[in-house]
C-alpha positions in Angstrom: -312.3 45.0 -8.0 -309.4 44.4 -5.7 -307.7 47.4 -7.4 -310.5 49.7 -6.2 -310.1 48.4 -2.7 -306.4 49.2 -2.8 -307.0 52.7 -4.2 -309.6 53.3 -1.5 -307.2 52.3 1.2 -304.5 54.5 -0.1 -306.9 57.5 -0.4 -308.1 56.9 3.1 -304.6 56.8 4.4 -303.6 59.9 2.5 -306.6 61.7 3.9 -305.8 60.7 7.4 -302.2 61.8 6.9 -303.2 65.2 5.7 -305.6 65.6 8.6 -302.8 64.7 11.1 -300.4 67.1 9.3 -302.8 70.0 9.6 -303.0 69.5 13.4 -306.8 68.9 13.3 -308.5 65.9 14.9 -309.9 63.3 12.5 -313.7 63.1 12.3 -315.2 60.7 14.9 -317.3 59.0 12.2 -314.2 57.8 10.4 -313.3 55.6 13.3 -315.7 52.7 12.4 -314.2 52.5 8.9 -310.7 52.0 10.2 -311.9 49.3 12.6 -313.8 47.5 9.8 -310.9 47.5 7.4 -309.0 44.5 8.9 -312.1 42.2 8.3 -311.5 42.4 4.6 -308.8 40.0 3.5 -306.0 42.0 1.7 -304.3 40.5 -1.3 -300.9 38.9 -0.6 -299.2 41.2 -3.0 -300.5 44.3 -1.2 -299.3 42.8 2.1 -295.9 42.2 0.6 -295.7 45.9 -0.5 -296.5 47.1 3.0 -294.1 44.8 4.7 -291.0 46.9 4.0 -292.6 49.8 5.8 -292.1 48.0 9.1 -288.5 48.9 9.9 -286.6 47.6 13.0 -285.9 50.3 15.5 -282.5 51.9 14.9 -279.9 51.2 17.5 -279.2 54.0 19.8 -276.0 55.8 19.1 -273.3 55.4 21.6 -273.2 58.4 24.0 -270.5 60.9 23.1 -267.4 60.7 25.3 -267.1 63.6 27.8 -264.8 66.4 26.8 -263.0 68.9 29.1 -263.1 72.6 28.3 -260.2 75.0 28.8 -258.8 74.6 32.3 -261.0 71.7 33.0 -260.5 67.9 33.5 -262.6 64.9 33.0 -262.9 63.0 36.3 -264.0 59.4 36.2 -265.2 58.3 39.6 -265.4 55.1 41.5 -268.9 55.6 43.0 -270.2 52.6 45.0 -273.6 51.2 44.2 -276.5 53.6 45.1 -274.1 56.0 46.8 -274.9 59.7 46.3 -272.7 61.6 43.8 -273.9 65.2 43.6 -272.7 66.9 40.5 -271.6 63.8 38.7 -273.4 62.1 35.8 -273.6 58.5 34.8 -272.0 57.7 31.4 -273.5 54.5 30.0 -270.7 53.9 27.5 -268.0 54.0 30.2 -270.2 52.4 32.9 -269.0 55.0 35.3 -269.9 58.3 36.9 -268.2 61.3 35.3 -267.5 64.9 36.5 -266.1 67.7 34.3 -264.5 70.6 36.0 -261.3 72.3 37.1 -261.3 70.6 40.5 -263.1 67.7 42.1 -265.7 69.0 44.6 -265.3 68.0 48.2 -268.5 65.8 48.0 -266.9 63.7 45.2 -263.4 63.5 46.6 -264.1 60.2 48.4 -264.8 58.6 45.0 -261.5 59.7 43.5 -260.1 56.4 42.2 -256.7 55.1 43.2 -253.8 54.9 40.7 -254.0 52.2 38.0 -257.7 51.4 38.7 -260.1 51.1 35.8 -261.6 54.5 36.6 -258.3 56.2 36.9 -257.1 54.6 33.6 -260.3 55.8 31.8 -259.7 59.3 33.2 -256.1 59.3 31.9 -257.4 58.2 28.4 -260.0 61.0 28.3 -257.5 63.8 29.2 -254.6 65.3 27.4 -252.2 64.5 30.3 -252.5 61.8 32.9 -252.4 62.8 36.6 -249.0 62.3 38.1 -248.5 59.3 40.4 -247.0 59.4 43.8 -243.5 57.9 44.0 -243.5 54.4 45.3 -240.9 52.7 47.5 -238.6 50.9 45.0 -238.0 47.1 45.2 -235.0 45.2 44.0 -236.0 42.2 41.8 -234.7 38.8 42.6 -232.5 37.0 40.2 -235.2 34.5 39.3 -237.5 37.4 38.4 -234.9 39.0 36.1 -234.2 35.7 34.4 -237.9 35.0 34.0 -238.6 38.4 32.5 -235.9 37.9 29.9 -237.4 34.5 28.8 -240.8 36.1 28.3 -239.4 39.1 26.4 -237.4 36.7 24.1 -240.6 34.9 23.2 -242.4 38.2 22.5 -239.4 39.3 20.3 -239.7 36.1 18.3 -243.2 37.0 17.3 -245.1 35.0 20.0 -248.5 36.2 21.0 -248.8 34.7 24.4 -246.7 33.2 27.2 -247.6 30.9 30.1 -245.8 31.8 33.3 -246.4 28.8 35.6 -244.0 29.5 38.5 -245.0 28.1 41.9 -246.4 30.5 44.5 -243.7 32.5 46.2 -241.3 32.6 43.3 -242.4 36.1 42.3 -244.7 36.0 39.3 -245.9 39.5 39.8 -242.5 41.1 39.7 -241.5 38.9 36.8 -244.5 40.0 34.8 -243.9 43.7 35.4 -240.2 43.4 34.4 -241.2 41.5 31.3 -243.6 44.3 30.2 -240.8 46.8 30.6 -238.6 44.8 28.2 -241.5 44.2 25.7 -242.1 47.9 25.6 -238.6 48.4 24.4 -239.2 45.9 21.5 -242.6 47.1 20.1 -245.0 50.1 20.5 -246.6 49.7 23.9 -248.7 52.3 25.6 -251.5 50.5 27.5 -251.2 47.5 29.8 -254.1 45.6 31.3 -253.7 43.4 34.4 -256.6 41.1 35.3 -256.2 39.8 38.8 -258.2 37.5 41.1 -260.5 38.8 43.7 -260.9 40.4 46.2 -260.1 43.7 44.6 -259.4 45.3 47.9 -256.3 43.1 48.2 -255.2 42.1 44.7 -255.5 45.5 43.0 -253.4 47.3 45.6 -250.8 44.4 45.5 -250.3 44.8 41.7 -250.4 48.6 41.9 -247.7 48.5 44.6 -245.5 46.2 42.5 -245.9 48.3 39.4 -244.8 51.4 41.2 -242.0 49.5 43.0 -240.5 47.9 39.9 -241.3 50.8 37.6 -244.2 51.5 35.2 -241.9 52.3 32.3 -244.1 55.4 31.5 -247.0 53.1 30.4 -250.6 53.4 31.3 -251.5 50.5 33.5 -255.0 49.4 34.3 -255.4 46.8 37.1 -258.8 45.2 37.6 -260.3 41.9 38.6 -262.0 39.1 36.6 -265.5 40.0 37.8 -265.1 43.5 36.2 -263.9 42.2 32.8 -267.3 43.1 31.3 -266.7 46.7 32.2 -263.2 46.6 30.6 -264.8 45.2 27.3 -267.4 48.0 27.4 -264.8 50.7 28.1 -262.6 49.6 25.2 -265.6 49.7 22.8 -266.5 53.2 24.0 -262.9 54.4 23.6 -262.3 52.7 20.3 -259.1 51.0 21.3 -257.8 48.3 23.6 -254.5 47.3 25.2 -251.1 46.5 23.8 -250.2 44.0 26.6 -252.6 42.0 28.7 -251.5 40.1 31.9 -253.9 37.4 33.1 -253.1 36.7 36.7 -254.6 33.4 37.8 -255.3 32.6 34.2 -257.2 29.4 35.1 -260.2 31.7 35.8 -261.0 31.4 32.0 -260.6 27.7 31.6 -264.3 27.3 30.8 -265.8 28.7 27.5 -269.4 28.5 28.7 -269.2 31.6 30.9 -269.8 35.3 30.3 -266.2 35.8 31.7 -264.9 33.9 28.7 -266.9 36.0 26.3 -265.4 39.2 27.7 -261.9 37.6 27.9 -262.0 36.9 24.1 -262.9 40.5 23.4 -260.3 42.0 25.7 -257.4 39.6 25.0 -258.0 39.3 21.2 -258.2 35.5 21.5 -260.7 35.5 18.5 -258.6 37.8 16.3 -255.7 37.1 14.0 -254.5 40.7 13.6 -254.1 43.5 16.1 -254.1 41.2 19.1 -252.2 42.3 22.2 -249.4 40.2 23.7 -250.9 38.1 26.4 -249.0 37.0 29.5 -250.8 34.2 31.3 -249.7 33.7 34.9 -250.9 30.8 37.0 -249.4 28.0 39.1 -252.4 25.8 38.3 -253.2 26.1 34.6 -255.9 23.5 34.4 -257.1 20.1 35.6 -257.1 18.6 32.1 -256.0 19.7 28.6 -259.7 20.4 27.9 -259.5 23.4 30.2 -256.9 25.3 28.2 -259.0 27.3 25.7 -257.0 30.4 26.6 -253.9 28.8 25.0 -255.7 28.1 21.7 -254.2 31.1 19.8 -250.7 29.7 20.7 -251.6 26.2 19.6 -253.0 27.5 16.3 -249.9 29.5 15.5 -247.6 26.6 16.5 -249.3 24.3 14.1 -249.9 26.9 11.4 -253.7 26.2 11.5 -256.5 28.7 11.3 -257.5 30.2 14.6 -261.2 29.6 14.0 -260.5 25.8 14.0 -259.1 26.0 17.5 -262.3 27.7 18.7 -263.4 24.1 19.2 -260.5 23.0 21.5 -261.7 19.4 22.2 -262.1 18.6 18.6 -258.6 19.9 17.7 -257.0 18.1 20.6 -258.6 14.8 19.4 -257.4 15.5 15.9 -253.8 15.9 17.3 -253.9 12.6 19.1 -255.0 13.5 22.6 -257.0 10.9 24.5 -260.2 12.9 24.7 -263.7 11.8 23.7 -267.3 12.8 23.9 -269.0 11.5 26.9 -272.5 11.6 28.2 -272.0 15.0 29.7 -269.6 16.5 27.3 -265.9 15.9 26.4 -263.8 13.9 28.9 -260.2 13.1 29.3 -258.9 9.5 29.6 -258.5 7.8 33.0 -255.6 5.7 31.8 -252.4 6.8 33.5 -250.1 6.1 30.6 -252.3 7.9 28.2 -252.5 10.9 30.5 -248.7 11.0 30.8 -248.4 10.9 27.0 -250.9 13.8 26.6 -249.2 15.9 29.2 -245.8 15.3 27.6 -247.2 16.4 24.2 -248.7 19.4 25.8 -245.5 20.4 27.5 -243.6 20.0 24.2 -246.0 22.4 22.5 -245.1 25.0 25.1 -241.6 24.3 26.2 -239.9 22.9 23.1 -240.4 25.9 20.9 -237.5 28.3 20.3 -237.7 30.4 22.4 -240.0 28.6 24.8 -243.6 29.7 25.4 -243.7 28.7 29.0 -241.7 28.8 32.2 -242.2 26.8 35.4 -239.9 27.0 38.4 -240.7 25.3 41.7 -240.3 27.4 44.8 -236.8 26.7 46.2 -236.4 25.6 49.8 -235.1 28.5 51.8 -236.4 31.5 53.8 -240.1 31.9 53.8 -241.5 34.4 51.3 -243.4 37.1 53.2 -245.0 40.0 51.3 -247.2 42.9 52.2 -250.8 42.8 51.0 -252.5 46.2 51.0 -256.2 46.4 51.4 -257.9 49.3 49.7 -260.6 50.6 52.1 -264.0 51.7 50.8 -264.9 55.4 51.5 -267.0 54.3 54.5 -264.3 52.0 55.9 -261.7 54.7 55.5 -263.8 57.2 57.3 -264.4 54.7 60.1 -260.7 53.9 60.2 -259.6 57.5 60.4 -262.1 58.2 63.2 -260.7 55.2 65.2 -257.2 56.5 64.6 -258.0 60.0 65.8 -259.7 58.6 68.9 -256.7 56.4 69.5 -254.2 59.2 69.2 -256.2 61.4 71.6 -256.5 58.6 74.1 -252.8 57.7 73.8 -251.7 61.3 74.4 -253.8 61.6 77.5 -252.4 58.4 78.8 -248.8 59.5 78.0 -249.1 62.8 79.8 -250.5 61.1 82.9 -248.1 58.1 82.5 -251.1 55.8 82.8 -249.6 52.6 81.4 -252.7 50.5 81.7 -254.8 53.1 79.9 -252.2 53.3 77.1 -252.1 49.6 76.6 -255.9 49.4 76.5 -256.0 52.2 73.9 -253.5 50.3 71.7 -255.4 47.1 72.1 -258.8 48.7 71.2 -257.3 50.4 68.1 -255.7 47.2 66.8 -259.0 45.2 67.4 -261.2 47.8 65.6 -258.7 48.2 62.7 -258.7 44.4 62.2 -262.5 44.2 62.3 -262.8 46.8 59.6 -260.7 44.6 57.3 -262.3 41.3 58.2 -264.5 41.1 55.1 -261.5 41.6 52.8 -259.7 38.7 54.5 -262.7 36.5 54.0 -262.8 37.3 50.3 -259.1 36.6 49.9 -259.3 33.3 51.8 -262.3 32.3 49.7 -260.4 33.0 46.5 -257.5 30.9 47.6 -259.7 27.9 48.5 -261.3 28.1 45.1 -257.8 28.0 43.6 -257.3 24.6 45.4 -255.1 25.9 48.2 -255.4 25.4 52.0 -255.2 28.6 53.9 -253.7 29.3 57.4 -255.0 32.6 58.8 -253.0 34.0 61.8 -255.0 36.3 64.0 -254.3 37.9 67.4 -257.8 38.6 68.6 -260.8 36.4 69.0 -264.0 38.5 69.1 -262.8 41.0 66.5 -260.9 38.8 64.1 -261.1 35.0 64.6 -264.8 34.7 65.3 -266.1 37.1 62.5 -263.7 35.6 59.9 -264.6 32.0 60.8 -268.3 32.7 60.9 -268.4 34.5 57.6 -266.5 31.6 55.9 -268.8 29.0 57.5 -271.8 31.1 56.2 -270.2 30.9 52.7 -270.1 27.1 52.9 -266.3 26.7 53.6 -265.3 24.4 56.5 -263.0 26.1 59.0 -260.8 24.6 61.7 -260.4 26.9 64.7 -257.3 26.8 67.0 -258.0 29.6 69.4 -260.0 30.5 72.5 -260.0 28.8 75.8 -261.9 25.6 76.1 -263.7 26.3 72.8 -262.1 23.7 70.5 -260.1 20.4 70.8 -256.8 21.7 69.4 -255.6 18.4 68.0 -259.0 17.4 66.5 -259.2 20.8 64.8 -255.6 20.6 63.6 -256.3 17.1 62.0 -259.4 18.4 60.3 -257.2 20.9 58.5 -254.3 18.6 57.9 -256.5 15.9 56.3 -258.2 18.5 54.1 -261.6 18.1 55.7 -261.4 21.8 56.6 -259.5 23.8 53.9 -259.0 26.8 56.3 -257.5 27.1 59.7 -257.9 30.2 61.8 -255.5 30.3 64.7 -254.0 32.5 67.4 -251.1 30.4 68.6 -247.6 31.1 67.4 -245.9 27.7 68.0 -246.3 24.1 68.9 -248.6 23.1 66.0 -247.8 21.8 62.5 -249.9 22.7 59.6 -247.6 21.9 56.7 -248.4 19.7 53.7 -247.4 16.0 53.6 -246.9 15.7 57.4 -246.7 12.3 58.9 -249.8 12.1 61.1 -250.6 9.8 64.0 -251.8 6.3 63.0 -249.7 6.2 59.8 -251.7 8.8 58.0 -250.2 11.5 55.8 -251.5 15.1 55.7 -252.9 16.4 52.4 -250.4 17.6 49.9 -252.5 20.6 48.8 -250.3 23.7 48.8 -250.5 25.9 51.9 -250.6 29.6 51.9 -250.7 31.8 55.0 -252.1 35.2 55.8 -251.4 37.5 58.8 -254.7 39.2 59.3 -252.8 41.9 61.1 -249.1 42.8 61.0 -247.3 41.2 63.9 -245.2 43.6 66.1 -242.7 41.0 66.9 -240.5 39.6 64.1 -239.7 36.5 66.3 -243.4 35.8 66.8 -244.0 36.3 63.0 -241.2 33.8 62.1 -242.7 31.3 64.5 -246.1 31.7 62.8 -244.7 31.2 59.3 -243.0 28.1 60.6 -246.4 26.4 61.1 -246.7 25.8 57.3 -243.2 26.6 55.9 -241.4 23.6 57.4 -240.0 20.1 56.7 -239.1 21.0 53.1 -242.6 22.3 52.4 -242.6 25.8 50.9 -245.5 28.0 52.0 -245.6 31.7 51.1 -247.2 34.2 53.6 -248.8 37.6 53.2 -249.3 40.4 55.7 -252.6 42.3 55.3 -252.9 45.9 56.2 -255.1 48.9 55.4 -253.4 50.9 52.5 -252.1 54.4 53.3 -252.5 54.0 57.1 -250.2 53.4 60.0 -250.8 49.7 59.5 -248.8 49.9 56.2 -245.8 51.3 58.0 -246.0 48.7 60.7 -246.2 45.9 58.1 -243.2 47.3 56.2 -241.2 47.2 59.4 -242.4 43.7 60.2 -241.3 42.4 56.8 -238.0 44.1 57.0 -237.2 42.8 60.4 -238.5 39.4 59.7 -235.9 39.1 56.9 -233.1 39.5 59.5 -234.6 38.0 62.6 -233.1 34.6 62.1 -229.5 35.8 61.6 -229.1 39.3 63.2 -228.9 39.8 66.9 -231.2 42.5 68.1 -233.1 42.7 64.9 -236.4 42.0 66.6 -235.7 44.7 69.3 -234.9 47.3 66.6 -238.2 46.5 64.8 -240.2 46.9 68.0 -238.7 50.3 68.6 -239.6 51.5 65.1 -243.2 50.2 65.5 -243.5 51.8 69.0 -242.5 55.2 67.6 -245.0 54.9 64.7 -247.8 54.3 67.2 -246.6 56.9 69.7 -246.2 53.9 72.1 -242.5 54.1 72.7 -243.1 55.1 76.3 -244.9 51.8 77.0 -243.1 48.5 78.1 -242.1 46.3 75.2 -244.6 43.7 76.3 -247.3 46.1 75.2 -246.4 45.3 71.6 -245.4 41.7 71.9 -248.2 40.6 74.2 -245.6 38.7 76.4 -246.2 38.4 80.1 
């Protein structure tokens, strides 16, 4: 009798299907029969036959890549979150807004991405020809950078798949990396290069872009992004169907933990889990890890060095233990020995794995004592920030012209002061992001500012809100200068925001009152705004770059604005201030002309009484 029930069920199903196919509604009286059917236990065999009918929903096909028609171009836009982009459409595969047309409409032009950004790289990949790049001001590499590039290229030529560049800050890792890629491109087929830099993107991406243009892009397609956008890079390479030939990991210690999403994306982008078709990876960091357990990004090199399967090195702690490292499972995971002799032995073995190969797979050079390293750090403004900046610049120019015609010196000085204050305030958030990243990289940061209400206060308050202690050496009767200085020197406050140019010491390892010694944590400095006076700038850098302590400094400025020109003059004049008479005066004259302030007294620029 079970067979009859099965036939009846099939007949009922067929009848229902025919009714549905004919477009007619099923009779209402048939509904109770369908509800009652589940009460009867169906044989197991019948259930087994029906099971295959339940198929998993098919995966959605990846959206087709946009294609430009005759006379058109695919534009990939950098549209901020929730910003209006009329005429553009969101492409899920590329994770970006796309517009196809002969020209970019005026409403979308604020979202035109800068050179070497992820969006610009995607655009170049989707079109027959990349857009031409604006010529950059060339830079002459230092001897150390040329030597370092040759060492990296030699390792790549010998078949190495990754190199660890561990030079100290200030030696010039960025230039070394760019020069190395140029040489590697002459050895093997290289078309696409990825640079993954630390945040904030508004500072690090323009810095790399500027260096690539200055040293030469070698005709390659460079993509510069940050670690927090690595997921977008992985998605983009999947959508395009190809990846990169060379990958540069700036601040490579950002992937020292394998339990993060960042590590998952890094494996996909860098080919760390692949034996074949993996790009050459250049890892750049002055602080590779706290322990050998935090070097999973070097596992492909270790596997190749020992001739072992790459999959075995996916479990780095186990392989390190197998090779005699003093690591063991603890209550909260793997731990490294606390014994000093055992640690030294492990580090010696680790160094030999990297440095004793022929050619070596690593390079570390301490920053030599000598002139302070001062480099420009462009900040890429958002569309809203740029609009605000240009409005302030236009207002300043109009006010300065009125003051000039009437020879109202006080009015001109006030206009110059207001413009510099507002320009600095626009970039305060970028400075906070950069400082935060440096603190997370175990560095102490000295931030030089000239204004309190529009620079020192907002920067300090934002850092405090982010949980970072800040020493403040500015303002009248606001802080105890010596107490604040000692907070920074002892490491209690990893950041010091100050307005003074002399008479304080902020360098590492200083002998402090009472027999104490300042922390030995490396110091880095940032000029929140370009200093007009090269002499004043040299005095500021001397707060941390002193007593045989090397401390690199950066000068922040809004990219593609008058600030960039002022910063360039400052850096150029700073290089000769200590040895060339009149160098500072010449620099002041250039800056005054840039700001249409050459009619004002020199004290208007230096702030001197």
